[in-house]
N, C-alpha and C positions, 0 to 999 in steps of 0.2 A: 976233150969233150966231143968233138966232131965224130970220132970213132963210135961213141956210144949211140949217137942219133942214127948213124948208118945201119946199125944193127936192126933198127925197127922200121927201116924204110919198106914200104909195101905191106906192112902188118897193121893189124887193127886190134884194139884192146877189147877183150871180152869181160865184161863186168862180173858175170857169174863165175868164171874160172880164174879171174885176176891175172890173166896171161895175154900175150900178144899172139895173134894168129894171122895166117894168110887169109885172104878174103874168101877163098873157096872153103877152108877149114871152118871159118866163122859161120858162113852160110849153112854148112852142114850141121854145125852144132845147133844153131838156132832152129833149123828145120826140125830136128829131133826134140829139142827143148819145148818148142811151141806145141808140137804134137802131144807131148807128155802133159803140158799144162792144160791143154784143151780136154784131154781125156780125164784128167783129175777134176776138172770143173764139171764135166758131164756126170762123174761119180758123185760130186757134191749135190748136183741138181737131183739126182735120183734119191739121195739120202734125205733131202730137204724138200720133198714134193708133197707138202700138205698146205692147206689153206692158211694155217697159223704160223707157219715157219717162215723165217727170214730168207729171202731169195736174193742172191747177188747176180749181177750180169757177169759175163765172162771177164770183161775188163776189170770190174770191181774185184772179182776173185783173184785174178792175176796180180793186180796191184797190191792187195792186201797180203797175199801169201807168197809173193815173189821170192823172198829169200828162202823160205821154207821149201818151196818147190824146187829151187835151184839146188839146195843142199841135198834133197832126196834124189834128184835127177843125177847129179854128179856122184852120189854114192851108189847109184845103180838100184835104188829102192824100187820094188815092184808097184804097180798100180794098186791102189786099195780096193 
Protein backbone atom coordinates (compact mmCIF):
# COMPACT_ATOMS: atom_id res chain seq x y z
CA UNK A 1 0.00 0.00 0.00
CA UNK A 2 2.85 2.41 0.80
CA UNK A 3 4.28 1.96 -2.71
CA UNK A 4 1.02 3.11 -4.30
CA UNK A 5 0.94 6.32 -2.25
CA UNK A 6 4.55 7.19 -3.16
CA UNK A 7 3.62 7.20 -6.84
CA UNK A 8 1.47 10.28 -6.28
CA UNK A 9 3.77 12.25 -3.98
CA UNK A 10 4.09 15.77 -5.34
CA UNK A 11 1.22 15.32 -7.78
CA UNK A 12 -2.17 16.95 -7.80
CA UNK A 13 -5.50 15.62 -9.05
CA UNK A 14 -7.06 17.35 -12.03
CA UNK A 15 -10.84 16.97 -11.95
CA UNK A 16 -11.28 17.66 -15.66
CA UNK A 17 -8.80 15.06 -16.92
CA UNK A 18 -9.29 12.61 -14.01
CA UNK A 19 -5.50 12.26 -13.74
CA UNK A 20 -2.67 13.27 -11.44
CA UNK A 21 -0.25 15.94 -12.63
CA UNK A 22 2.80 17.75 -11.37
CA UNK A 23 2.04 21.25 -10.08
CA UNK A 24 3.56 22.98 -13.13
CA UNK A 25 1.54 20.75 -15.51
CA UNK A 26 -1.64 21.42 -13.56
CA UNK A 27 -1.09 25.19 -13.64
CA UNK A 28 -0.38 25.07 -17.38
CA UNK A 29 -3.56 23.05 -17.98
CA UNK A 30 -5.70 25.46 -15.97
CA UNK A 31 -4.15 28.49 -17.64
CA UNK A 32 -5.34 27.20 -21.01
CA UNK A 33 -8.65 25.88 -19.70
CA UNK A 34 -9.61 29.11 -17.92
CA UNK A 35 -8.69 31.12 -20.99
CA UNK A 36 -10.86 28.83 -23.13
CA UNK A 37 -13.79 29.17 -20.69
CA UNK A 38 -13.50 32.95 -20.64
CA UNK A 39 -13.50 33.16 -24.42
CA UNK A 40 -16.53 30.87 -24.61
CA UNK A 41 -18.33 33.08 -22.07
CA UNK A 42 -17.54 36.18 -24.15
CA UNK A 43 -18.99 34.41 -27.18
CA UNK A 44 -22.08 33.59 -25.11
CA UNK A 45 -22.36 37.29 -24.15
CA UNK A 46 -22.21 38.32 -27.81
CA UNK A 47 -24.98 35.87 -28.70
CA UNK A 48 -27.23 36.95 -25.81
CA UNK A 49 -26.79 40.69 -26.08
CA UNK A 50 -30.41 41.85 -26.12
CA UNK A 51 -32.62 43.46 -23.53
CA UNK A 52 -34.90 40.42 -23.29
CA UNK A 53 -32.28 37.68 -23.21
CA UNK A 54 -31.01 35.94 -20.10
CA UNK A 55 -27.49 36.99 -19.22
CA UNK A 56 -25.21 35.01 -16.91
CA UNK A 57 -22.11 36.27 -15.18
CA UNK A 58 -18.85 34.58 -16.05
CA UNK A 59 -18.94 32.62 -12.78
CA UNK A 60 -22.52 31.45 -13.41
CA UNK A 61 -21.66 30.43 -16.98
CA UNK A 62 -18.57 28.47 -15.92
CA UNK A 63 -20.45 26.76 -13.12
CA UNK A 64 -23.43 25.78 -15.27
CA UNK A 65 -21.41 24.57 -18.27
CA UNK A 66 -18.23 23.34 -16.54
CA UNK A 67 -18.44 19.70 -17.63
CA UNK A 68 -19.40 20.63 -21.21
CA UNK A 69 -16.56 23.17 -21.42
CA UNK A 70 -14.05 20.66 -20.03
CA UNK A 71 -15.13 18.00 -22.53
CA UNK A 72 -14.84 20.41 -25.46
CA UNK A 73 -11.47 21.72 -24.28
CA UNK A 74 -10.03 18.23 -23.85
CA UNK A 75 -11.31 17.17 -27.27
CA UNK A 76 -9.69 20.21 -28.87
CA UNK A 77 -12.99 21.69 -30.01
CA UNK A 78 -12.57 25.15 -31.52
CA UNK A 79 -14.21 28.20 -30.05
CA UNK A 80 -17.69 28.72 -31.46
